VEXKEFI-731088 format. One record per residue (C-alpha): residue in one letter; x, y, z. Coordinates in pm, whole numbers. Each point is the difference from the previous one (the first is absolute). Last residue first. Layout:
N
+------+--------+--------+--------+
: zaza :   east :  north :     up :
+------+--------+--------+--------+
:    a :      X :      Y :      Z :
...
+------+--------+--------+--------+
This chain:
65
+------+--------+--------+--------+
: zaza :   east :  north :     up :
+------+--------+--------+--------+
:    a :   -482 :   1610 :   1835 :
:    g :    323 :    193 :     65 :
:    s :    179 :   -293 :    162 :
:    r :    -82 :   -230 :   -290 :
:    s :    100 :    254 :   -265 :
:    s :    331 :     66 :    177 :
:    a :     82 :   -371 :     22 :
:    d :    -83 :    -67 :   -364 :
:    d :    204 :    298 :   -120 :
:    t :    300 :   -110 :    210 :
:    t :    -22 :   -356 :   -135 :
:    t :    -26 :    130 :   -356 :
:    s :    295 :    233 :     61 :
:    e :    208 :   -290 :    130 :
:    a :    -93 :   -224 :   -290 :
:    a :     93 :    272 :   -250 :
:    d :    326 :     73 :    182 :
:    d :     89 :   -370 :      9 :
:    k :    -83 :    -37 :   -372 :
:    t :    215 :    300 :    -88 :
:    r :    282 :   -123 :    225 :
:    v :     -9 :   -340 :   -171 :
:    e :      7 :    163 :   -343 :
:    g :    297 :    215 :     94 :
:    r :    186 :   -300 :    141 :
:    f :    -57 :   -191 :   -325 :
:    i :    120 :    292 :   -213 :
:    t :    318 :     33 :    208 :
:    i :     60 :   -376 :    -12 :
:    s :    -36 :     -1 :   -379 :
:    q :    237 :    295 :    -33 :
:    a :    260 :   -177 :    215 :
:    l :    -32 :   -319 :   -206 :
:    s :     49 :    194 :   -323 :
:    r :    307 :    173 :    140 :
:    a :    146 :   -333 :    115 :
:    l :    -66 :   -161 :   -339 :
:    v :    165 :    290 :   -183 :
:    p :    299 :    -11 :    235 :
:    l :     30 :   -380 :    -49 :
:    k :     -3 :      2 :   -381 :
:    p :    371 :     61 :    -50 :
:    a :     85 :   -275 :    254 :
:    a :   -213 :   -269 :   -167 :
:    f :    275 :   -224 :   -135 :
:    l :    256 :      6 :    279 :
:    l :   -237 :     65 :    289 :
:    l :   -238 :   -271 :   -118 :
:    v :    285 :   -250 :    -32 :
:    v :    124 :     82 :    351 :
:    v :   -351 :    -29 :    146 :
:    l :    -57 :   -337 :   -171 :
:    l :    333 :   -134 :    128 :
:    i :    -89 :    109 :    353 :
:    l :   -336 :   -176 :    -27 :
:    g :    156 :   -316 :   -142 :
:    h :    257 :    -11 :    277 :
:    w :   -272 :     55 :    260 :
:    g :   -209 :   -286 :   -139 :
:    t :    291 :   -239 :     25 :
:    l :    269 :    -85 :   -253 :
:    n :    217 :   -296 :    103 :
:    s :   -182 :   -234 :   -241 :
:    g :    127 :    196 :   -300 :
:    m :    360 :    -84 :     83 :
+------+--------+--------+--------+
């Protein structure tokens, strides 16, 4: 019977076991992941804005000189 299990069967079995035993913790994990993504996006935007303003400052100083 064990030889009939494929990778997909094992994956589905793992998901079912995780849902059964980790269900109370899933909302906390999802909230934490969402906060991490929000912080990451904010940092990326900050770096993009800083790079953009540096590029704009460099271009304006070159044209003015």
